[in-house]
N, C-alpha and C positions, 0 to 999 in steps of 0.2 A: 437152312434155319429149321429149328424144331417145332414145326408146325404142322397141324391137321386140318385141312378142309373138308368139311362135311356139307354136302348138297342133297337137299331133302325138303319137300315142300310140307312135309309134316312137323310142325313145330314141336310137338310131345316128343317125337321120335328123336329130333336133334337135341333136345333137352336131356332125354335118356342117356344118348351116347356121349355128351358132355360129360355128365354125371358118373358114368362108368370110367371115362379116361381120367377124371379128377381123383376117384377112389382108388385107381390101380397105381402100379409102380411106374406107369408112364404119365403121372400127374405133371411133370415138368413141360409136358407139350403143350402149346399155345393151340386154341381150338378156333378157327374161324367158321363162320356158317353162311350158306346160301340158300335161298327157297327157291330159286329159279335157275335155269341151265344158263340164261344170258348173265345173270348175276354172278354164278360160279365161274364163267368164263373170264370175267371182268377181273375177278381176285385172282384166277390163276395167271393171266397175263401180267399182273402187277408184282407176282411173286410165286416161287415154286415151293409148295409145300413138301414136307418129309412123306406125306402120303394123302391120297384122295379118296373119302368115302362118298359113295353115290347111291342114291336110290333110283331104281329103275324107272319110276313113273313121275317124271318131272315135266311141268308146263313147259310148252313150247318145243321140247326136244326130249327124246326118251334117253334114258341113262346110258345105254349102250352108245349110242351115237355121241353122247357127251363124254364119255369114258375115251373113244377113239380121238375125239378132238383134242382132249387132254394129252393123249400120247404123242399126238403131233408136236404139241409144244415141248413135252418133256417126255422123250421115249423111255426113259429109266424109272419114272413116276410110279410107285405102286399104287395100283387102284383096287380098291376093296368093294365090290357091290354088296348093298345091305337091302334086302327086299322082302316081300312077303309072297313073292311069286315063286312057289315052289314047282319048278318045271325044269326038267333034265335038258330039253332044247336050249333054253336061256342059259344055263350052267356053262353048257358046252359051248355056247356062242360067245360067252364072257371069257372062257379060257382060250378059245381060238383067236379073240381080238388082242389078247396078250394081258389081261387083267390078272391081278395076283390072287384075289379070293372072291368065293361068292358065299355070303351068309344070309340065314333066313333071321327076319324079325319074329318074336323079340329076341335081342342078343343077350348072352349072358357075359358076366365080366371075364370068365375063364375063355370063352371064345375070342372074345376081343384081344385079350393078352395074347393068347396063342397066336393070332393071325399077326399082331404087331411084332412078337417075337420073330416070326418067319420073314416078315416083309420090310421092316424098318432096317435101316442102316445099322450094322453092328458098331458098337461104342457110341451111338448118338448121345447118351445121356452122360458119358464120360466127355464128349467134346462140349456139351452144353457145360458141364460143371468147370470145365478148364476156361472156357470163355467167361464164365461169371468171374473165377477167381481172377483172371487177368485184368477184367475191368475195375477190379475192387482194390487194385495195387497201384502207386503211382510210382514210376520209375524216377529214380533220384536224379537222372540225367535231366528229366523234364523241370526239375525245380529252379532252371535258370529262367524258366518262363512262367512264374507260380499262377498267374491268373489264367493264362491259356490251360495250364494243367488242369487247374480247379475247374474250368469249363468243359474240358473234356471228361473229367470223373464226373461232372453233374450230368452231362450227356448220357452217360454210362449207368449212372445209378440214380435217376430220377425218382424210381419206384421206391426207394429206400427213405428212411426216415433221415434226412440231410438237416444239417444245423450250419449256421455261420461258424460256431466255435468248431465244430467237427472238420468243416474243410478247411478252415484257416490252420488247423493242427496239421492237416495233411501236407501243406505246403510251408510249414514252418514260418508261419506269420502270426503276429498277434491279430484277434480279432478286429482291433478298431483299424488298424493299418491295412490288414486285407480289405476290410469294408470299403475304406476310402481308394485303394488301388482298383478293386472290382468296378466301383461307380465311375472312375475315370476312364477305364479301358472300355465298358460295356454300355456305358450310359444308364444303368439300371442299377438298382440296390440287389444285393443278393437275394432277398426274397422275391423280388420282383421277375427276376431273370429265372429262378427256380420254378416260379408258378408258370411263367412263360412257357418253359420247356415241356412242363407236364401237361398244359394245355394243348400244346402241340401234337404232342404224343397221344393226348386224347382224341384229337380230332380225328387222326389216323384211325383209331379204334372204332369210333363212332360211324366212319365212313365204311370201314371195310369189314366189321363183325355186327352180330345182332347180340353182342354180350349186354346184360343189363347194366344200367347206368351206374348202379352202386358198385357193381364189379369193375368196371372201368375206373371209377374213382378210386378204388382200392387198388388196382393194378398200376395206377400212374401216381401214387404216393401221397394222396389227398387222406386225411383222417377220416373224412365223412362226405357223404352225397351232398349234403347242404353246403358246405364249404367249397366244395368241388363246383356246384352249380353257380354259387354266387362268383367264385373267381372266373370260372369260364365265361359268364355273361359280361363281365368286367371287361375281358380281355377281347373276347369275340364279338360281342354285342347281342347275342343270343343263347338262351339256355341250352344246354346239351341235347335237350329234346327237340328243340327248334331247329337246331342246326343239323341233327340226323335226318329229321322229317323234310327238310329243305333239300338236303343231299339227294334223299331217295325220290323227292318229287322231279328233281333236274335229271335224275338218271331216267327214270321212266318216261320222262318227257322226250329224251334224247332217243330213247329205245322206239318210242311210237313213230318219231320222225323218220 
């Protein structure tokens, strides 16, 4: 996956890093954030990112130990230390631990790009584009099962502006006949199913990232935050903020236990 995990208890530093990535040629990378080592390890265990960025001064565990724990999970994971601590001994320790880079705050865009150029897998952007292109096409062989093909297409392209007519055209059915078949096979209308898929994807982002809610709304295909919040509450029974707060409360409760 083309993802970057940032573990830093300084929220402003995380925002600056995310902004640098968004404004660079690596804007296709998805960023996830954690403010504690425990949260960061939880995210790491759920999915291996393309690279890990760590601050050395973390609550509950220093960044060096966190990085070593990450390498135990994924020995080839590129680890980038970003810190305000300008100390030769720490830089040497980072290198000896197998980390990929040791950078000083505040970072410049050029420093970050140069580091990504060096440590990220070659051809990563090409793989991402190929993946996007492949899910944006329906194989003609799949048209023997038009509703199944439509469901797969929705699952892969939920963040795009999808319409009943657009999907029915993809599977060469009239909108009315497609709508009838879709409801018979899924028990939901096209709009209900699309909203359900988008909300499920949003739930994962709310649990696993610190992205603002309006960004999550946009990334999951909703036209605006208000419509996203209304739809989310209708399906989940809670607003996006309430859902995120409940998850974090349950997580911290488990940690204390």
